N, C-alpha and C positions, 0 to 999 in steps of 0.2 A: 686744553679745556677752556672754552670761552666763558667769560662772565664769572669766573671764580677760580678757586684753587682746589686741585684734586686732593681728596682725603681718603684714607682707609680707616674705617671704624669697625672694630671687632666688638660684638656684643655677646654677653653671656646667655645662658639658657633662659633667664628671666628678663632679658632685654637691657640689663645694666651694662654700661660701657666698661670694657676690659682694656682696650687699647685704642688710641687714636693717633694716627700719623698724618702729618700735614704735608702738602705738596711744596711748601716753602723749603723744606729740609730734604725730602725724599723725592726720587724720580718716579714717574709713573711706571716704568719698567720694574722698579723695585716693589712697588705695590702689587703689580701683576704676579711677580715671582712669589711673594708672600701669600697672596690670595690663592694662587694655584696650589701652593703647598698645603694651605689650610683646607681647601676643597678636596685635595687628594687624601687628607686625613678624615674626611667625612663631615667637615664643618659646613653647615648650611650657609648659602650666600645669597645676597640680594644686591645686585649691582645697580646703581643709579648713575646713568651716563649723562643726564642733563643737569644743569646747575639747579641747586635747591637752596631755598632761603633757610635761615635759622628756624623760622616758624614752621616751614614745611618739614624740616627734619624733625623738629619736636613733635609735630602732629603724627608723623610716620613712625618715629621711634622715641616715645616719651622719656625714656631713661638714658638716651644716648648722650645728652649734654648735661654738664654740671651747671649749677645756678650762675656762676660767674660767666660762663659761655653763653647762657641764655640771656643774660642781662648785663652786657658789657658797660653800659653807661652807668647803671646803678652800682656796679662793682667798682668802677673807677671813682665814683663819687664817695663811696664808703671808704675806699683805700685812702683817698685824699683827706677825708675827715679824720681818719685814724692818724694819719701823718701830722695833721694840724694839732690834734690833741696831744700827741707825743711831744711835739716841739713846744707846745704851750706848757706842758708839765716840766720839761727840761728847763725852760726859761724861768718858770716860777720857782723851781727848786734851786736854781742857780742864784736867783735874786735873794731868796730867803736865807740861803746858806752863806752868802757874802755879807749879810747884815749881822750875822751872829758873831 
């Protein structure tokens, strides 16, 4: 697949993500095997063979992505902020406990 990594996303009846497998870990043949098994059990499928952007996927399937997947930069910044706060609290506790 040019321009991206193959993925298999399984959505529930109301469009919420049940399973997401990324091509970094799984082979396309494994995706095909699982998809064919699901289709054989009557699961509706919609294959997207061309590369799709995050915004395109969100527009097509609004509940397929979690907030951190939709906003990777904001997620990274929030995680970094949380880490800084935790480190600051540990340092402050260590300073005040050593003075006692």
